Structure formats: C-alpha cells, structure tokens
N, C-alpha and C positions, 0 to 999 in steps of 0.2 A: 504492497500500498505506501501511497505517495504522502510527505508529511509537510505540514506547514509547518515552522519551525519557528518559533516566536520569537521576539527580543530577548528574551530572557535567558535561554541556553545561549543563542550568539552571542549576548556579552560576557558570559561563562567565558567564551571558547577565544572571543575576540581583544578582553581586553586582561590576561590572565595570561602567565607562562605558558611559550610553547609547549611545553612537556604535562600538562594541564592532565594530571589521570583520575579527575573524579568523574563519578559515574556519567552525569549529563556532557559530557563535555566528550569523552569515548563514546557514546552513542551517536553524539553529532558526530566525529567521526567516520562511526561503522552506517550512520542515512547517508553521508556525502558520499562514501567509498560507493555503495551500492545503487546512488545515481536516484535516491528519493526526493531530495529535497525540492521543496517549494518554495517558494520566494515571491511577496507580495508589496508592493509600493510603501505600503503604509508600515511593515516593516520596517522596509528598507532603510527609511525616511528616521524610525525610531532608533536602529540601529546607529548612524550616522550625526543625530541630535546629538547637544552637548560635547562634543570631540573639538574641544579649546584649542588642539595643538594641530597647525595647518599638515604637517605631513602623516602626521597618525589619520587626519581625516582620509586623507589619499591613500595611505597605503590601505584602510577599512575600505574603503570604497572598492580599491583596485580586489581585493580578497572578495569582495561581495559580487562584481562581474561576472563570477563564473554561476551565476545565479538567475537568471530570466525572470522578469517579474510576471508572476499570469495575469491575464485579463480580467479586473473588477468590472462586473457589471450593473444595470441597476437593480436590476431583479437581486444583487448582493444586498444594496445599500436598504432595501425595502424588507429583505429577509432579516437584515440586521437589527432595523430598527422593532422587526416583528417581534424577536427574540432578547429587544432589547428591556421593549412592553410587556413581555410574559414575565424576565428576572424581576423586574421591576415589580410587580406586580405579587410575585414570591418573596417581597423583601431585600432583594438580590442586589445587590450596586457595579455597574461593570459600564468599561467605557465604552463609549464607540466604536476606537479601534479594537477594543479586545469581541466587541461582540462582528464586528466585518470581519475580522479572523474568522469568529466561527461560521460566520454565513457562505463566506469561501469555501472554508475546507467542508461544511455541510453540502454545498451544491457542484462539488468535487469527487465529493467522495472519502476525504484524504483526512488523515489522521492531523491532531494538533501535536506536535513535541512544546511542553514548557515545563517552566520549576514554579510559578505564577497559581498559586492555590483557586485564583477566584473561578479558574474555568473549571474545576472542581465542583464548585458549588452551579455554575452555568449549566454541565452534564448533565445535573438533575432535575433541569426543565428544559431543557433542547435538543435536538436531537445532533451531538459532535459525538464524537470519539475521539479521544486520547491518546496519544501514543505512550505505551510503559517500556520501562530498560526489561530487558530479559533479564 
C-alpha cells in the first residue's frame, strides 16, 4: 500500500543525525526503499516552513524533490471539510491540513504514516488507515 508520510515523521528523519536508528526513521527508510512514499504539497510546505538557514532549506528541498506531489482535487477539500465537521461534532479538534491529508489518503486508498496522536483520534470517526510499524 502507498503511504502518505506526515510532517512529524519527515521532521524526525530530516532534522536529525543521518544515522538515526529510531523506529520511525527506520520505517521511513523502508517505505522509501519500497517506493511507497506519497507526498502532497501541504506536507512539503510544512516541512520547509520554519527552516531559518537558507542552505539547510535548499538541502531539504533538494531531498524532497525525489517525491512528486500528488494532485489535490476539489473533492479532497470537500471531504476534508466533512471530516472536520464529523470530528468536531465528536469533540475532536483537527487542523485543516491534517484533515486534508486524511481526505487525500481516503480518496487514494493510501495509509498515513505519522507520529501525531491526533490521527489516532481521527481514525475512530473517519475512514482512514494508519500505517503501523511492523
């Protein structure tokens, strides 16, 4: 299954030691090796936002060029709004970006790989698949 990798995982991999052996980083390497990583523009923007060094920004941007953006369709924004409303009605707050990630994953039948616990809450009320580390 293809996997949308959330910013939380990319941040662990890109902003730490290249030899980081934590489970999330090792799993990301495995997903990359298997050519299953899927990128969307909002995640690319989140990863690149807040990098104060221009040289580091260019380095990270270059790393991410290997992963083209999936198209985001109008229906994804509508689905994200529905997901937001459903979660909100259950007392769960989510960002527009996180719920857009959920909508794109839902439409494409992809899983989501994240360390963000909010997605576990979302998954109880919307039909998303969270990628689990074996």
